[in-house]
N, C-alpha and C positions, 0 to 999 in steps of 0.2 A: 224664561223658557218660552214664553208666548211668542216673542218676536221671531226667533228662527222658524217656529212652526208656521206662523203666518206668511213668512217669506217663502217657505216651501210650497204652501198652498197657492200663493200668487204665481210662482215660477211654474207650477204644474198647469195652472190655467192658461198662462201665456204660451206654454209649450203646446198645449192642446189646440189653441187658436192658430199657432204657427203651422201646425200639421194640417189643420182643417183648411186654412187659406191656401196652402200649397196644393192640397187635393182639388180644391175648387178651381184654382188657376190652371192646373193640369187638364181639367175637364172643361175648360172654357166656360165656366159658369160665372155669372155676374155677381160680384161681391157688393152688397148694398153699403152705402156710406153710413157711418156711425154718426149719430147726432150729438154725442157727448164727448167722445174721445177720438176725434178725427186724427190727430197727430200720431197717437199710439197705433191706430189701425193702419195708417199709411206706412209707418215704420215696419210693422209686422208683414204687411202685404209686399212691400219691396224686398224684405228679407226672404220671404217665401218664394218670390219670383227668382231671386238670385240663387237660393239653395236648391229649389226643386223639392220633389217629394222625399227622395232618399236623404238629401242633406237636411231637410227639416226634421225627419225622423231621428237622424243621428244627433243633431243639435238639441232637439227636444228631450230625447232620452238621456243624453249626457247632462244637460242642465237639471232635469228632475232628479236623476240619480245622485248627482253631486250635492244637490240641495238636501236630499234625504240623508245622505251620508253625513253631511255637516251637522244637521239637526240631531241625528242620533249620537254623534260624537259629543256635541254640546251637552246633551242630556246625560250621557255616561260620565263625562268629566264633572258634572254638577253633583252627581250622586256620591262621588268619592270623598 
């Protein structure tokens, strides 16, 4: 049961980062380079540029909601 919960937390964090990057890009703010996860940051920044603020909100919300739904369903099915 721990694995789906950890995935949900990770997806929520990445969704929040996606939305924050989209907001920073829309406001022409400089996004500092990451020293540890450069490839992951580049992927999120390019996705945020492509989607914009509205698209990032939609993708982030759907990803987080779907992950929460999956985790809850796994937990319910385990209880039966």
